[in-house]
C-alpha positions in Angstrom: 146.1 89.8 141.6 144.4 86.5 142.2 144.7 84.2 139.3 141.3 83.0 138.1 140.5 79.4 138.3 137.6 77.3 136.9 135.9 77.2 140.3 135.7 81.0 140.4 132.7 82.8 139.1 134.5 85.6 137.3 132.3 88.6 136.4 135.0 90.8 134.8 138.8 90.8 134.3 141.3 93.3 133.0 145.1 93.0 132.8 145.4 94.1 136.5 142.0 93.8 138.0 139.5 91.0 138.7 135.9 90.8 140.0 134.5 87.5 141.0 131.8 86.2 143.3 131.1 83.2 145.5 128.3 82.0 147.7 129.2 81.3 151.3 128.0 78.4 153.4 125.0 80.5 154.5 124.0 81.2 150.9 125.1 84.8 150.9 126.8 86.1 147.8 130.2 87.7 148.4 131.9 89.9 145.7 135.7 90.0 145.6 137.3 92.9 143.8 141.0 92.3 143.3 142.9 95.5 142.6 146.4 94.1 142.2 147.7 94.7 145.7 144.3 95.2 147.5 141.3 93.0 147.6 137.8 94.2 148.6 135.4 91.6 150.0 131.9 92.9 149.7 128.4 91.7 150.5 125.7 92.2 147.9 124.5 95.5 149.4 128.0 96.8 149.6 128.7 95.8 146.0 125.6 97.5 144.8 126.6 100.7 146.6 130.1 100.6 145.2 128.8 100.0 141.7 126.4 103.0 142.0 129.3 105.1 143.2 131.4 104.2 140.2 128.5 104.8 137.8 128.0 108.3 139.4 131.7 109.1 139.2 131.8 108.0 135.6 128.8 110.2 134.7 130.4 113.2 136.5 133.6 112.6 134.6 131.7 112.8 131.3 130.3 116.1 132.2 133.7 117.8 132.7 
């Protein structure tokens, strides 16, 4: 997992996972999801879709 620094805009962190964002030179926001050995690099639209997928999965889990 990437170790957070003061320059990183960390949104959430657990023992093994980290979500942070940065703005690129063109002003586009990029989300980084560090999952220990895998890192996802997502644009805002991709992040929104992933977040919706996780919310749906979490809701479905609660109904079982």
